[in-house]
N, C-alpha and C positions, 0 to 999 in steps of 0.2 A: 539857928538851923531849923528850929520848929516853925519860926515865923515865916519862913519862906514857904511860899505856896507851891505845892507840888502840882506839876502839870498832869492833867488827866491822861490816862493811857488810852490812846486811840488805836484801834486795830488798823493794820496796814491794808490799804486797798490793793486788790489784786492787779498786778501789772500784765498787760497783754503783750505778747512778743511781737516785735516789729518785723514786718515782712521785708525781706531783702529787695533792694532796688534792682530790677532786671532791665538791663540795657538791650536795645534791639540788635540782633545779630546782623552781620554784614551780608549774610546769604540772601536774606529777604530783599535787601536793597539791590544786590547784584542781579537777582532773578527778575526784579521789576525793570531794571534798566535794560536787561537783555531783551525782554519782551517788547519794551518800547523801541529799541533799536531795530528789532525784526519787523515791527509794524512799520517803521520808517522805511526799511530797506525793501519792503514788499513793493514790487512794480505793479503798476495798474494792468489789468488784463486788456490786451489789444485784440480788437475784433477786426479780422481781415475782410476786406471787401473785394468784389470782383472788379475786373478792369473797367467795366462799363460804369460801375458806381464809384470807383476810386477818383480822387481829386487829381488834377493835373500836377505835373512836377513843379510848376512854378508856385502853387499854392501850398505845397507840403511844407510844414515847418521843419526847419533844420535844427539839429542839435548844436550846441555851442562848439563841440569838436569839429563837426563838419564845417561849420561856418569859418572856423579858424583856418582849416586847411584850404578852404575855397579862397579865403582871403590871401593866403600865401601864394596859392597858384595864380591868383589874379595879379599879385605883385610881381611874380616872376618864378621860373622853375629853380629848384634847388641845385647848387653846383654839382653835388654828387650824382644827381639824375642826369645832368648834362654830360658828365664823363661816361656814364654807363651807355647812354644813347650813342655817344661818339664811337665807343668800342664796338657796340653792336653794328653800326654802319660800316666800320672798317672791316669787320669780319664778313659781312655780306658782300662788300666790294671785292675782298680778296677771294671769296668763293666764286663770284661771277667771272672776274678777270683773272685768268691763269697767268702765272709769271712767264716771261719770254724764255723759250728753250734755246739751249746752246746749239749753234749750227754744227752739223756733223761733217767734218772735213775728211775723215778717213774711217773705214769700217772698224767696228768694235767686236770683240769676241762674245758670242752668245754661249758657245761651248769651247773651252780651251782644248789643247791637245791631250789633256789627261781626262777629258770628258766631264769636267766640273762645270756646273752651270754658273754663268756670271751674270749678276744683276746690275752691273755698272751702266747699262744702257737705259736705266730708268730715268735719268735726267734728260734724255733726248726724246722722251715719249710724252704725249699729252694725257692728261687725266680726264678730259671731257670729249676728246675727238673719237668718233666712232666710224668715220668714213675713211678707212684705210684698207690697203691691200697688201697681203702677205704672199710673196713669191719665193719659193724654194727651188733648188736645182740639185740633181744627182747625176752621177756619171762616173765612168772609170777615169784612170789617169790620163791627162793630156788630151781630152776631147774638146776642151774649150769652154768649160763652165763659167769661169771668171770673165771670159771675153764676151759671152752672151749676156751676162748680167750687166756688163758695162754698156752694151748696146741698149738695154732696157732702162738703164739709169740716166741716159742722156736725153735732155729735152729736145735737142736738135742734133741731127746726125752731122758729124764732123769728118771730113775726109782724112784728117790727121789720125783718126783712130785706126783706119786701115794701114797706114804707115807704121803705126805702133805695133800692130799685129805682125807685120812683116819683120820689123826690126827686132821683135822679141825672139824670133827663131834664127836670127843671124848672129854670128860671133863678132864682137867688137874688134876694131882694128888693133893689131899688136898683141893679140892673145897667143897665137900659134907662132912660136919662134923656135929656133934651133936650140939644142942643148948647150952648145958653146956660148951663144949669146945670153942664155939664162944663167950660165955659171958666171959669166963676166959681170952681169948685173948684180948678182948676189955678192960677189967679191967687192964690187964698188960700193954696195950698200953697207958692207962691213967696215970699209975704210972711210965711210962718211964723205966720199968725194961727191956724191950727188945728194942734194937736198931732197928729202921726201916731199912729194906734192900732196896738197890737200885733196881729199876725195871729192869728186863732183857730186853735188846734190841734185838729184833728178826731181824736179817739182812736177810730178805727173798729176795734172789736173783733169785730164780726160778719163783716165782709167782709175776708177774708184777701187776696184779689186785688183790685186797684184796678178799680173800674167806670168805664166811659166816662161823662164828665159832659157837660153841655150845651154847654160851650165847645168841647170836642173834636169833638162832633157837628156843630156849626155850621162849624168850621174844616175838617172832613173829615180829621182827624188820627187815626191809630190810637193806641190807649192802651198796649197791651203791646208791648214791644220785645224781640226775641229769644225766649227761653224762660224763664219764671219757674217755680221749683220751691218747693213747700211741702209739709212732712211733718206729718201729723196725729199725734195721740197713739196712734191705732190703727195706726200704721206704714203709712199710705196715702200714697204719693208722688204728688202732683198736679203735672202739667206744663201750664202755660198757655202757648199758642203765640201768636205774633204774627199779625196779620191777613194773609190771603192776597190777592194781587192788589190791594193797596191803593195808590192813586196817591201817597200820602204817603211810601211807601217809596222812591220815586225821588229825592225831595228829601233824605231822611234817609240819605245815603251817607257813607262814611268820609272821602274826600278832599273838602274844602269846594269845590274848583274843579270837579272832574269829577262829574257826576251819573250814576247808573246807568241803564241802558237798561231797557226793559220786558222784554226777553228775559232779561237778567241777574236781574231780580227774579223772573221766572217760575221760572228754574232754581233760584234759592236757596230759593224756597218749596217746590219739589219735593224739594230736599234735606232740608228740615226735615220734611216729611211722611214721607219714607222713613226719616229718623232716628227719628221717633216710632214708626213701624211696627216698627223693630228693637229698641226698648228698652222697650216698654209691653206690659202685659197686656191693657189695654183702650184702644181708641182711639175717641173720640167725635167724630163728624162732625156739626156743627151747621149748620142752615139756619133761616131765619126766614120762609120761604114754602113753597109746595107742594114743588117740587123744581127743581133747576138741573141741566140736562144737562151743562154745562161743569164743574160741581163733581164730578159722578160720573166724567166723563172724567179729571178731575184726580186722583182717588183711584186710578183704574186706571193712570194713567201713573206715579204714585209707586211703586205696587207693582211695575210693570214694571221701572223703573229702579233699584229697590233691589238693591244688589249682595249677594253671599253674605257673610254676616257670622257664620258659625258660629265656634265657639270655636277649631277648628283652623286657621282662616284669620286671625283677628284677634289672638288671643293667642299661640299657639305653633304653628307649622306646620313641624316639623322635617323631614318627608319632602318637602316642597314639592309635594305632589300637589294636584290641583284638588279643592276641597271640593264635595261634593254638597249637595242641598237638604234632606238628611235632618238633622233637628234645628234647621232654620231657624224663627225665631220668626214665627208667624202670629197676630197679636193678634185679640181679639174686637172686631169692628167694630160700634158702636152708632150707628145713624142717628136723630139726634134733631132734631125739628122744634120750634123755639121760637116763642113769641107766636102760637100757633094760635088761630083764630077758631071760631065755633060750627059752621060747615059743615065744618070739618076733622075733627070728632069723630063724624061719621056713620059707620055701618058701611060704607056704599058707598065713601066716600073712603078709609078705612083699607084696604079690600080692594084698591082701585086702586093705592095707594102701595106696599103689600107686593108686589103682582104685578109692579110696575115694577122695584123693587129686586131681586127674586128673578131677573128676566130679565137685569138689568144686571150682576149679580155671579154669574152661574151658572158662569162659568169662573174666578172669582177664588178664591185660596187663603185669603182672609180668612174668619174664622169668623163666620157669620151666624146660626147656631142655638145660642146659648150660654145661653138661658134668660132673656135680658133682653127679655121680651115685655110688652106692654100687658095681655094677657089670657093665661091659662094654657090649654095644650092638655091636655085630660083624657086623651087617649091616651098622651101622653108624660110630662107633668109632674104628673099627678094633678089635684087640686082646686085652685081658686084660693083661696089661703090667706087673703089679706087682703081679697078681695072689693071691690076698689076699682072696677074697670071691669066691672060686672055685665052691662051690655048687650052686650058683645062675646063672641063664641064662634067656634068653628071653622066652624060652618055658615054664618054670616053674613059673616064676615071672612076666611075661609080659614085655612090653617095659619100660625101666627105666626112672625115673624123678629125679629131684634134691631132693633126700631123703637119709638120712644117719642115721645109728644106732650106738650108743656108749653103751657098756656094763657097768654094775655097777662094781665098784672097790671093791673087797673083800680083806680080810686080807692075804689070800693065793694066791694073784694074780700072784706071781712068780713061783708057782708050775705048772709045764708043764704037769704032769701026770693026772691031773684032767680034765675030759671031761666037757666042758662048752657049747658046741654047737655053738660056734662062734670063730673067730680068736682071738689071744691075743689082749689085750687092746693096747699094743705098736704099733702093726702093723696097727690097725684101726686108731689110732691117727695119725700115719705117713700118712696114706692114706687121712685122712680128711685134714691135712695141705697141702698135695700135690695137692688135688683137689681145695681147696680155692685159693691158691696162683697161680695156673695155669689157672684160669678162664679168659675169654676174658674181657679186660679192656676197656669197651666202653666209649664213650664220655659222660660226665655227663651233660654238658651244650652245648649251641650253640657256645660258644667261643672255637675256635680250640687251641689245645696245652695249655690248662689251667695249670698254674704252681701250686705249692703247696700253696703259699701265695694267689694266685688268688682263689684257692679252699676255703681257709678260709674266704676270703671276700664274696665269694658267699654264704657260710654257714651263715654268719651274716645277709645278705639281705634275704635269704631264711627263716630264723627263724623269722625275723621281719615281713615278709609277711604272714607267717602261724599264728602268734599271732594275727594279725589284720584281718584275713580272717573271713568273716561273716558266712561261711559254719558251722564252729564249734559252733558258737553262736546260730544259728538256730537249729542245732542238739541237743544242750543242752535243748532247749525249749521243745522238744518232748520226752525227757527222763522222765520216771515215777519217782515221788518223794516217 
């Protein structure tokens, strides 16, 4: 043990602490990458030049996106674009070419017997046509309103129309029989000895509006109920009105239990007359004798009670201001006398009638000087073109107004040798139609170029305004019971 050499004791060297290895954080890398990407995404500044200094379109370099689309367009249009273009073309064609309208074979109701507006005539009206004429007619029961409209509706005068007028007031054969024969026929019908015959269908192609027959005349019943409308091929809208002041209107009421009073009937007739004044170009007032002062007062009252029906009031009144009388429809009033006799065609009678109407309507806004004269005024209208009424002139009859006379149709109407004191019925009917269709078609509402369908919409709003107008209710309060 002693032999072993002992190792010398050496002091330990001081050990330095090792520093920990610090790894780079990911934040620094991410920040550097973000700055690099931003520098890449930075677009170069583009300096705009004026048109004079700009390069032409051919030399402008196109982006790859634009070049791809241009190549696709060069190859051909996309199928989806073709379908869109075809749909657009179809829509434009449909807008330009209107569908064909249904031919009107018989009149339709504009107002039914319960005074409810009917928009069923919309399918017979054009959406683009503005060259149309609206002709309405008013009168008492049995004065020939439907007959006059049938004359205007005909393109050519037919002699068969005169025979239809005569036959309508004659009783058919076999109607008036004795009571014994009627009882025998009733008994035979009960025993089934006689087979019932099928009713004869009268295909009346000449008369568009139904004429009052002998049965209705004997019963005192009016023929037309409400307002009937018929449109001719010349786009003439004819409106046939029901009879005014007819006693049968009291029985023909909506509720079967309660009948209408005479004051209610009077107010409803005034509403119809005001309605026709608002929607018509020409209003024909028909009488079958010299003149009726009550009928003149009736026209004046309907004009007085007619509310303001301008386009700003009925269609759209955004400002809410009161509408003025500017632009209100003032129709051409034609005073027509039907079934005139020989003494009515003398120049003295015509002068008296014209002076009476001129004084009665001197404060009226209705147009009485529209050219619908029996004779022409050489000072204003030049020469008488057709020379139908040769014996009338301004010196003997005075200055003319819108007044016309139609004679009564007799059984020998086709006999030319008989002196009647007036031109033939055929020539007067032609002159009447020529005057009515040639009148000035003024603007009905403030809406310019109102189409036929727009006119029907205006009629609906005008009737709604007239029914709710308080003027007629106040007028009814002052009527005697």
